[in-house]
PyMOL Python script that loads the backbone (N, CA, C, O; Angstrom):
from pymol import cmd

cmd.read_pdbstr("""\
ATOM      1  N   UNK A   1      15.510 -18.559  16.608  1.00  0.00           N
ATOM      2  CA  UNK A   1      14.070 -18.365  16.603  1.00  0.00           C
ATOM      3  C   UNK A   1      13.433 -19.377  15.657  1.00  0.00           C
ATOM      4  O   UNK A   1      13.818 -19.482  14.493  1.00  0.00           O
ATOM      5  N   UNK A   2      12.458 -20.116  16.167  1.00  0.00           N
ATOM      6  CA  UNK A   2      11.787 -21.141  15.378  1.00  0.00           C
ATOM      7  C   UNK A   2      10.815 -20.485  14.408  1.00  0.00           C
ATOM      8  O   UNK A   2      10.032 -19.610  14.779  1.00  0.00           O
ATOM      9  N   UNK A   3      10.884 -20.935  13.137  1.00  0.00           N
ATOM     10  CA  UNK A   3      10.007 -20.369  12.120  1.00  0.00           C
ATOM     11  C   UNK A   3       8.666 -21.076  12.145  1.00  0.00           C
ATOM     12  O   UNK A   3       8.605 -22.305  12.164  1.00  0.00           O
ATOM     13  N   UNK A   4       7.585 -20.297  12.146  1.00  0.00           N
ATOM     14  CA  UNK A   4       6.236 -20.858  12.127  1.00  0.00           C
ATOM     15  C   UNK A   4       5.886 -21.322  10.731  1.00  0.00           C
ATOM     16  O   UNK A   4       6.277 -20.709   9.738  1.00  0.00           O
ATOM     17  N   UNK A   5       5.144 -22.415  10.669  1.00  0.00           N
ATOM     18  CA  UNK A   5       4.640 -22.912   9.394  1.00  0.00           C
ATOM     19  C   UNK A   5       3.457 -22.043   8.972  1.00  0.00           C
ATOM     20  O   UNK A   5       2.592 -21.732   9.791  1.00  0.00           O
ATOM     21  N   UNK A   6       3.415 -21.660   7.726  1.00  0.00           N
ATOM     22  CA  UNK A   6       2.309 -20.855   7.206  1.00  0.00           C
ATOM     23  C   UNK A   6       1.186 -21.815   6.814  1.00  0.00           C
ATOM     24  O   UNK A   6       1.401 -22.733   6.022  1.00  0.00           O
ATOM     25  N   UNK A   7       0.012 -21.609   7.357  1.00  0.00           N
ATOM     26  CA  UNK A   7      -1.103 -22.536   7.157  1.00  0.00           C
ATOM     27  C   UNK A   7      -1.773 -22.385   5.799  1.00  0.00           C
ATOM     28  O   UNK A   7      -2.173 -23.378   5.190  1.00  0.00           O
ATOM     29  N   UNK A   8      -1.897 -21.157   5.324  1.00  0.00           N
ATOM     30  CA  UNK A   8      -2.598 -20.917   4.064  1.00  0.00           C
ATOM     31  C   UNK A   8      -2.223 -19.536   3.543  1.00  0.00           C
ATOM     32  O   UNK A   8      -1.610 -18.734   4.248  1.00  0.00           O
ATOM     33  N   UNK A   9      -2.603 -19.276   2.296  1.00  0.00           N
ATOM     34  CA  UNK A   9      -2.375 -17.954   1.720  1.00  0.00           C
ATOM     35  C   UNK A   9      -3.058 -16.889   2.573  1.00  0.00           C
ATOM     36  O   UNK A   9      -2.468 -15.854   2.882  1.00  0.00           O
ATOM     37  N   UNK A  10      -4.293 -17.154   2.943  1.00  0.00           N
ATOM     38  CA  UNK A  10      -5.075 -16.171   3.703  1.00  0.00           C
ATOM     39  C   UNK A  10      -4.442 -15.884   5.059  1.00  0.00           C
ATOM     40  O   UNK A  10      -4.363 -14.730   5.479  1.00  0.00           O
ATOM     41  N   UNK A  11      -3.992 -16.933   5.742  1.00  0.00           N
ATOM     42  CA  UNK A  11      -3.338 -16.750   7.041  1.00  0.00           C
ATOM     43  C   UNK A  11      -2.030 -15.977   6.873  1.00  0.00           C
ATOM     44  O   UNK A  11      -1.704 -15.109   7.683  1.00  0.00           O
ATOM     45  N   UNK A  12      -1.292 -16.300   5.822  1.00  0.00           N
ATOM     46  CA  UNK A  12      -0.050 -15.579   5.549  1.00  0.00           C
ATOM     47  C   UNK A  12      -0.300 -14.118   5.261  1.00  0.00           C
ATOM     48  O   UNK A  12       0.431 -13.247   5.732  1.00  0.00           O
ATOM     49  N   UNK A  13      -1.335 -13.850   4.485  1.00  0.00           N
ATOM     50  CA  UNK A  13      -1.667 -12.467   4.134  1.00  0.00           C
ATOM     51  C   UNK A  13      -2.056 -11.670   5.389  1.00  0.00           C
ATOM     52  O   UNK A  13      -1.633 -10.528   5.563  1.00  0.00           O
ATOM     53  N   UNK A  14      -2.865 -12.289   6.256  1.00  0.00           N
ATOM     54  CA  UNK A  14      -3.259 -11.607   7.507  1.00  0.00           C
ATOM     55  C   UNK A  14      -2.028 -11.316   8.376  1.00  0.00           C
ATOM     56  O   UNK A  14      -1.901 -10.230   8.941  1.00  0.00           O
ATOM     57  N   UNK A  15      -1.129 -12.293   8.474  1.00  0.00           N
ATOM     58  CA  UNK A  15       0.077 -12.093   9.274  1.00  0.00           C
ATOM     59  C   UNK A  15       0.948 -10.999   8.659  1.00  0.00           C
ATOM     60  O   UNK A  15       1.525 -10.177   9.372  1.00  0.00           O
ATOM     61  N   UNK A  16       1.034 -10.998   7.356  1.00  0.00           N
ATOM     62  CA  UNK A  16       1.816  -9.970   6.663  1.00  0.00           C
ATOM     63  C   UNK A  16       1.251  -8.575   6.947  1.00  0.00           C
ATOM     64  O   UNK A  16       2.008  -7.628   7.162  1.00  0.00           O
ATOM     65  N   UNK A  17      -0.071  -8.454   6.947  1.00  0.00           N
ATOM     66  CA  UNK A  17      -0.692  -7.158   7.274  1.00  0.00           C
ATOM     67  C   UNK A  17      -0.339  -6.721   8.695  1.00  0.00           C
ATOM     68  O   UNK A  17      -0.057  -5.547   8.934  1.00  0.00           O
ATOM     69  N   UNK A  18      -0.356  -7.664   9.636  1.00  0.00           N
ATOM     70  CA  UNK A  18      -0.037  -7.296  11.021  1.00  0.00           C
ATOM     71  C   UNK A  18       1.439  -6.916  11.162  1.00  0.00           C
ATOM     72  O   UNK A  18       1.780  -6.043  11.960  1.00  0.00           O
ATOM     73  N   UNK A  19       2.306  -7.560  10.399  1.00  0.00           N
ATOM     74  CA  UNK A  19       3.727  -7.212  10.423  1.00  0.00           C
ATOM     75  C   UNK A  19       3.932  -5.803   9.881  1.00  0.00           C
ATOM     76  O   UNK A  19       4.696  -5.023  10.451  1.00  0.00           O
ATOM     77  N   UNK A  20       3.260  -5.477   8.792  1.00  0.00           N
ATOM     78  CA  UNK A  20       3.377  -4.132   8.210  1.00  0.00           C
ATOM     79  C   UNK A  20       2.919  -3.081   9.223  1.00  0.00           C
ATOM     80  O   UNK A  20       3.572  -2.049   9.382  1.00  0.00           O
ATOM     81  N   UNK A  21       1.811  -3.334   9.901  1.00  0.00           N
ATOM     82  CA  UNK A  21       1.330  -2.391  10.920  1.00  0.00           C
ATOM     83  C   UNK A  21       2.351  -2.229  12.038  1.00  0.00           C
ATOM     84  O   UNK A  21       2.609  -1.114  12.492  1.00  0.00           O
ATOM     85  N   UNK A  22       2.931  -3.338  12.481  1.00  0.00           N
ATOM     86  CA  UNK A  22       3.925  -3.275  13.557  1.00  0.00           C
ATOM     87  C   UNK A  22       5.156  -2.489  13.123  1.00  0.00           C
ATOM     88  O   UNK A  22       5.685  -1.682  13.887  1.00  0.00           O
ATOM     89  N   UNK A  23       5.608  -2.728  11.896  1.00  0.00           N
ATOM     90  CA  UNK A  23       6.782  -2.008  11.405  1.00  0.00           C
ATOM     91  C   UNK A  23       6.480  -0.525  11.213  1.00  0.00           C
ATOM     92  O   UNK A  23       7.343   0.320  11.449  1.00  0.00           O
ATOM     93  N   UNK A  24       5.268  -0.206  10.789  1.00  0.00           N
ATOM     94  CA  UNK A  24       4.879   1.198  10.615  1.00  0.00           C
ATOM     95  C   UNK A  24       4.819   1.939  11.940  1.00  0.00           C
ATOM     96  O   UNK A  24       5.077   3.141  11.991  1.00  0.00           O
ATOM     97  N   UNK A  25       4.485   1.239  13.001  1.00  0.00           N
ATOM     98  CA  UNK A  25       4.337   1.904  14.293  1.00  0.00           C
ATOM     99  C   UNK A  25       5.684   2.312  14.894  1.00  0.00           C
ATOM    100  O   UNK A  25       5.737   3.231  15.712  1.00  0.00           O
ATOM    101  N   UNK A  26       6.747   1.657  14.510  1.00  0.00           N
ATOM    102  CA  UNK A  26       8.098   1.951  15.008  1.00  0.00           C
ATOM    103  C   UNK A  26       8.192   1.915  16.531  1.00  0.00           C
ATOM    104  O   UNK A  26       9.037   2.594  17.116  1.00  0.00           O
ATOM    105  N   UNK A  27       7.335   1.134  17.173  1.00  0.00           N
ATOM    106  CA  UNK A  27       7.343   1.071  18.631  1.00  0.00           C
ATOM    107  C   UNK A  27       8.000  -0.210  19.147  1.00  0.00           C
ATOM    108  O   UNK A  27       7.773  -0.613  20.288  1.00  0.00           O
ATOM    109  N   UNK A  28       8.808  -0.842  18.309  1.00  0.00           N
ATOM    110  CA  UNK A  28       9.483  -2.068  18.690  1.00  0.00           C
ATOM    111  C   UNK A  28      10.990  -1.835  18.658  1.00  0.00           C
ATOM    112  O   UNK A  28      11.474  -0.975  17.921  1.00  0.00           O
ATOM    113  N   UNK A  29      11.728  -2.601  19.456  1.00  0.00           N
ATOM    114  CA  UNK A  29      13.192  -2.496  19.400  1.00  0.00           C
ATOM    115  C   UNK A  29      13.700  -2.915  18.014  1.00  0.00           C
ATOM    116  O   UNK A  29      13.051  -3.683  17.305  1.00  0.00           O
ATOM    117  N   UNK A  30      14.850  -2.402  17.654  1.00  0.00           N
ATOM    118  CA  UNK A  30      15.430  -2.662  16.335  1.00  0.00           C
ATOM    119  C   UNK A  30      15.534  -4.159  16.049  1.00  0.00           C
ATOM    120  O   UNK A  30      15.184  -4.592  14.952  1.00  0.00           O
ATOM    121  N   UNK A  31      16.001  -4.951  16.995  1.00  0.00           N
ATOM    122  CA  UNK A  31      16.149  -6.402  16.796  1.00  0.00           C
ATOM    123  C   UNK A  31      14.805  -7.042  16.448  1.00  0.00           C
ATOM    124  O   UNK A  31      14.723  -7.888  15.557  1.00  0.00           O
ATOM    125  N   UNK A  32      13.769  -6.636  17.151  1.00  0.00           N
ATOM    126  CA  UNK A  32      12.439  -7.182  16.895  1.00  0.00           C
ATOM    127  C   UNK A  32      11.931  -6.751  15.510  1.00  0.00           C
ATOM    128  O   UNK A  32      11.312  -7.541  14.797  1.00  0.00           O
ATOM    129  N   UNK A  33      12.197  -5.509  15.143  1.00  0.00           N
ATOM    130  CA  UNK A  33      11.758  -5.032  13.825  1.00  0.00           C
ATOM    131  C   UNK A  33      12.479  -5.786  12.709  1.00  0.00           C
ATOM    132  O   UNK A  33      11.878  -6.099  11.682  1.00  0.00           O
ATOM    133  N   UNK A  34      13.757  -6.076  12.908  1.00  0.00           N
ATOM    134  CA  UNK A  34      14.491  -6.858  11.914  1.00  0.00           C
ATOM    135  C   UNK A  34      13.928  -8.270  11.806  1.00  0.00           C
ATOM    136  O   UNK A  34      13.813  -8.809  10.706  1.00  0.00           O
ATOM    137  N   UNK A  35      13.577  -8.872  12.942  1.00  0.00           N
ATOM    138  CA  UNK A  35      12.985 -10.214  12.925  1.00  0.00           C
ATOM    139  C   UNK A  35      11.630 -10.186  12.221  1.00  0.00           C
ATOM    140  O   UNK A  35      11.308 -11.090  11.450  1.00  0.00           O
ATOM    141  N   UNK A  36      10.840  -9.152  12.485  1.00  0.00           N
ATOM    142  CA  UNK A  36       9.544  -9.020  11.813  1.00  0.00           C
ATOM    143  C   UNK A  36       9.727  -8.826  10.313  1.00  0.00           C
ATOM    144  O   UNK A  36       8.982  -9.393   9.514  1.00  0.00           O
ATOM    145  N   UNK A  37      10.714  -8.027   9.934  1.00  0.00           N
ATOM    146  CA  UNK A  37      10.993  -7.799   8.515  1.00  0.00           C
ATOM    147  C   UNK A  37      11.377  -9.117   7.837  1.00  0.00           C
ATOM    148  O   UNK A  37      10.898  -9.429   6.747  1.00  0.00           O
ATOM    149  N   UNK A  38      12.238  -9.875   8.493  1.00  0.00           N
ATOM    150  CA  UNK A  38      12.660 -11.170   7.946  1.00  0.00           C
ATOM    151  C   UNK A  38      11.457 -12.113   7.790  1.00  0.00           C
ATOM    152  O   UNK A  38      11.312 -12.782   6.767  1.00  0.00           O
ATOM    153  N   UNK A  39      10.615 -12.154   8.802  1.00  0.00           N
ATOM    154  CA  UNK A  39       9.406 -12.980   8.721  1.00  0.00           C
ATOM    155  C   UNK A  39       8.509 -12.507   7.582  1.00  0.00           C
ATOM    156  O   UNK A  39       7.943 -13.321   6.852  1.00  0.00           O
ATOM    157  N   UNK A  40       8.382 -11.202   7.432  1.00  0.00           N
ATOM    158  CA  UNK A  40       7.553 -10.646   6.367  1.00  0.00           C
ATOM    159  C   UNK A  40       8.063 -11.026   4.989  1.00  0.00           C
ATOM    160  O   UNK A  40       7.274 -11.335   4.095  1.00  0.00           O
ATOM    161  N   UNK A  41       9.368 -11.005   4.812  1.00  0.00           N
ATOM    162  CA  UNK A  41       9.962 -11.412   3.526  1.00  0.00           C
ATOM    163  C   UNK A  41       9.624 -12.871   3.249  1.00  0.00           C
ATOM    164  O   UNK A  41       9.218 -13.220   2.140  1.00  0.00           O
ATOM    165  N   UNK A  42       9.791 -13.721   4.255  1.00  0.00           N
ATOM    166  CA  UNK A  42       9.509 -15.153   4.086  1.00  0.00           C
ATOM    167  C   UNK A  42       8.036 -15.379   3.736  1.00  0.00           C
ATOM    168  O   UNK A  42       7.723 -16.180   2.855  1.00  0.00           O
ATOM    169  N   UNK A  43       7.146 -14.684   4.416  1.00  0.00           N
ATOM    170  CA  UNK A  43       5.716 -14.841   4.158  1.00  0.00           C
ATOM    171  C   UNK A  43       5.352 -14.302   2.780  1.00  0.00           C
ATOM    172  O   UNK A  43       4.549 -14.910   2.071  1.00  0.00           O
ATOM    173  N   UNK A  44       5.934 -13.167   2.392  1.00  0.00           N
ATOM    174  CA  UNK A  44       5.607 -12.608   1.079  1.00  0.00           C
ATOM    175  C   UNK A  44       6.078 -13.544  -0.034  1.00  0.00           C
ATOM    176  O   UNK A  44       5.409 -13.662  -1.060  1.00  0.00           O
ATOM    177  N   UNK A  45       7.215 -14.206   0.155  1.00  0.00           N
ATOM    178  CA  UNK A  45       7.691 -15.179  -0.834  1.00  0.00           C
ATOM    179  C   UNK A  45       6.735 -16.371  -0.925  1.00  0.00           C
ATOM    180  O   UNK A  45       6.436 -16.859  -2.015  1.00  0.00           O
ATOM    181  N   UNK A  46       6.264 -16.828   0.229  1.00  0.00           N
ATOM    182  CA  UNK A  46       5.288 -17.925   0.251  1.00  0.00           C
ATOM    183  C   UNK A  46       4.003 -17.517  -0.480  1.00  0.00           C
ATOM    184  O   UNK A  46       3.496 -18.263  -1.318  1.00  0.00           O
ATOM    185  N   UNK A  47       3.488 -16.337  -0.158  1.00  0.00           N
ATOM    186  CA  UNK A  47       2.240 -15.863  -0.776  1.00  0.00           C
ATOM    187  C   UNK A  47       2.415 -15.688  -2.288  1.00  0.00           C
ATOM    188  O   UNK A  47       1.519 -16.025  -3.063  1.00  0.00           O
ATOM    189  N   UNK A  48       3.553 -15.169  -2.698  1.00  0.00           N
ATOM    190  CA  UNK A  48       3.808 -14.995  -4.129  1.00  0.00           C
ATOM    191  C   UNK A  48       3.830 -16.345  -4.840  1.00  0.00           C
ATOM    192  O   UNK A  48       3.297 -16.475  -5.941  1.00  0.00           O
ATOM    193  N   UNK A  49       4.444 -17.349  -4.217  1.00  0.00           N
ATOM    194  CA  UNK A  49       4.481 -18.688  -4.806  1.00  0.00           C
ATOM    195  C   UNK A  49       3.073 -19.277  -4.904  1.00  0.00           C
ATOM    196  O   UNK A  49       2.733 -19.922  -5.896  1.00  0.00           O
ATOM    197  N   UNK A  50       2.261 -19.053  -3.878  1.00  0.00           N
ATOM    198  CA  UNK A  50       0.876 -19.545  -3.900  1.00  0.00           C
ATOM    199  C   UNK A  50       0.070 -18.862  -5.002  1.00  0.00           C
ATOM    200  O   UNK A  50      -0.721 -19.513  -5.685  1.00  0.00           O
ATOM    201  N   UNK A  51       0.263 -17.567  -5.177  1.00  0.00           N
ATOM    202  CA  UNK A  51      -0.425 -16.849  -6.254  1.00  0.00           C
ATOM    203  C   UNK A  51       0.022 -17.347  -7.622  1.00  0.00           C
ATOM    204  O   UNK A  51      -0.790 -17.476  -8.538  1.00  0.00           O
ATOM    205  N   UNK A  52       1.308 -17.626  -7.757  1.00  0.00           N
ATOM    206  CA  UNK A  52       1.821 -18.166  -9.023  1.00  0.00           C
ATOM    207  C   UNK A  52       1.173 -19.513  -9.330  1.00  0.00           C
ATOM    208  O   UNK A  52       0.804 -19.777 -10.474  1.00  0.00           O
ATOM    209  N   UNK A  53       1.033 -20.369  -8.308  1.00  0.00           N
ATOM    210  CA  UNK A  53       0.374 -21.665  -8.507  1.00  0.00           C
ATOM    211  C   UNK A  53      -1.079 -21.487  -8.929  1.00  0.00           C
ATOM    212  O   UNK A  53      -1.558 -22.174  -9.830  1.00  0.00           O
ATOM    213  N   UNK A  54      -1.775 -20.564  -8.277  1.00  0.00           N
ATOM    214  CA  UNK A  54      -3.177 -20.311  -8.611  1.00  0.00           C
ATOM    215  C   UNK A  54      -3.304 -19.775 -10.036  1.00  0.00           C
ATOM    216  O   UNK A  54      -4.210 -20.174 -10.769  1.00  0.00           O
ATOM    217  N   UNK A  55      -2.411 -18.882 -10.429  1.00  0.00           N
ATOM    218  CA  UNK A  55      -2.443 -18.330 -11.778  1.00  0.00           C
ATOM    219  C   UNK A  55      -2.203 -19.432 -12.817  1.00  0.00           C
ATOM    220  O   UNK A  55      -2.867 -19.471 -13.853  1.00  0.00           O
ATOM    221  N   UNK A  56      -1.256 -20.319 -12.534  1.00  0.00           N
ATOM    222  CA  UNK A  56      -0.982 -21.431 -13.443  1.00  0.00           C
ATOM    223  C   UNK A  56      -2.213 -22.327 -13.564  1.00  0.00           C
ATOM    224  O   UNK A  56      -2.558 -22.757 -14.665  1.00  0.00           O
ATOM    225  N   UNK A  57      -2.866 -22.608 -12.462  1.00  0.00           N
ATOM    226  CA  UNK A  57      -4.067 -23.447 -12.468  1.00  0.00           C
ATOM    227  C   UNK A  57      -5.172 -22.808 -13.311  1.00  0.00           C
ATOM    228  O   UNK A  57      -5.819 -23.493 -14.103  1.00  0.00           O
ATOM    229  N   UNK A  58      -5.390 -21.513 -13.148  1.00  0.00           N
ATOM    230  CA  UNK A  58      -6.408 -20.802 -13.923  1.00  0.00           C
ATOM    231  C   UNK A  58      -6.063 -20.858 -15.409  1.00  0.00           C
ATOM    232  O   UNK A  58      -6.935 -21.094 -16.245  1.00  0.00           O
ATOM    233  N   UNK A  59      -4.801 -20.642 -15.730  1.00  0.00           N
ATOM    234  CA  UNK A  59      -4.363 -20.698 -17.123  1.00  0.00           C
ATOM    235  C   UNK A  59      -4.604 -22.089 -17.708  1.00  0.00           C
ATOM    236  O   UNK A  59      -5.066 -22.216 -18.842  1.00  0.00           O
ATOM    237  N   UNK A  60      -4.294 -23.117 -16.944  1.00  0.00           N
ATOM    238  CA  UNK A  60      -4.510 -24.494 -17.409  1.00  0.00           C
ATOM    239  C   UNK A  60      -5.995 -24.776 -17.603  1.00  0.00           C
ATOM    240  O   UNK A  60      -6.372 -25.449 -18.562  1.00  0.00           O
ATOM    241  N   UNK A  61      -6.827 -24.282 -16.725  1.00  0.00           N
ATOM    242  CA  UNK A  61      -8.276 -24.505 -16.842  1.00  0.00           C
ATOM    243  C   UNK A  61      -8.851 -23.782 -18.054  1.00  0.00           C
ATOM    244  O   UNK A  61      -9.808 -24.258 -18.663  1.00  0.00           O
ATOM    245  N   UNK A  62      -8.281 -22.651 -18.403  1.00  0.00           N
ATOM    246  CA  UNK A  62      -8.784 -21.883 -19.531  1.00  0.00           C
ATOM    247  C   UNK A  62      -8.495 -22.569 -20.861  1.00  0.00           C
ATOM    248  O   UNK A  62      -9.204 -22.320 -21.837  1.00  0.00           O
ATOM    249  N   UNK A  63      -7.485 -23.418 -20.930  1.00  0.00           N
ATOM    250  CA  UNK A  63      -7.149 -24.067 -22.199  1.00  0.00           C
ATOM    251  C   UNK A  63      -7.759 -25.450 -22.329  1.00  0.00           C
ATOM    252  O   UNK A  63      -7.597 -26.090 -23.367  1.00  0.00           O
ATOM    253  N   UNK A  64      -8.463 -25.935 -21.298  1.00  0.00           N
ATOM    254  CA  UNK A  64      -9.133 -27.226 -21.384  1.00  0.00           C
ATOM    255  C   UNK A  64     -10.306 -27.159 -22.366  1.00  0.00           C
ATOM    256  O   UNK A  64     -11.009 -26.151 -22.447  1.00  0.00           O
ATOM    257  N   UNK A  65     -10.502 -28.246 -23.105  1.00  0.00           N
ATOM    258  CA  UNK A  65     -11.727 -28.296 -23.938  1.00  0.00           C
ATOM    259  C   UNK A  65     -12.960 -28.239 -23.043  1.00  0.00           C
ATOM    260  O   UNK A  65     -12.896 -28.685 -21.897  1.00  0.00           O
ATOM    261  N   UNK A  66     -14.077 -27.706 -23.526  1.00  0.00           N
ATOM    262  CA  UNK A  66     -15.275 -27.525 -22.696  1.00  0.00           C
ATOM    263  C   UNK A  66     -15.752 -28.784 -21.975  1.00  0.00           C
ATOM    264  O   UNK A  66     -16.251 -28.680 -20.855  1.00  0.00           O
ATOM    265  N   UNK A  67     -15.620 -29.953 -22.566  1.00  0.00           N
ATOM    266  CA  UNK A  67     -16.124 -31.178 -21.929  1.00  0.00           C
ATOM    267  C   UNK A  67     -15.216 -31.704 -20.833  1.00  0.00           C
ATOM    268  O   UNK A  67     -15.619 -32.613 -20.108  1.00  0.00           O
ATOM    269  N   UNK A  68     -14.008 -31.173 -20.678  1.00  0.00           N
ATOM    270  CA  UNK A  68     -13.090 -31.633 -19.641  1.00  0.00           C
ATOM    271  C   UNK A  68     -13.066 -30.722 -18.416  1.00  0.00           C
ATOM    272  O   UNK A  68     -12.336 -31.011 -17.468  1.00  0.00           O
ATOM    273  N   UNK A  69     -13.823 -29.650 -18.401  1.00  0.00           N
ATOM    274  CA  UNK A  69     -13.774 -28.728 -17.259  1.00  0.00           C
ATOM    275  C   UNK A  69     -14.773 -29.040 -16.230  1.00  0.00           C
ATOM    276  O   UNK A  69     -14.849 -28.350 -15.214  1.00  0.00           O
TER     277      UNK A  69
END
""", "prot")
cmd.dss("prot")
cmd.show_as("cartoon", "prot")
cmd.util.cbc("prot")
cmd.orient("prot")
């Protein structure tokens, strides 16, 4: 199965929400649910990394002298 490229944090988050809904519904075959779970893990790791980058950027901006911001 070819892995889709995640376009942005927001797109990843929306896809993650749809995966959670699909898994909650339990109306998919086991193989499909496992594939969705795997995709969800990959997307959550991507989103977590993006949040970490954003947090680092905010932290760096907070320590800049006022004239450099």
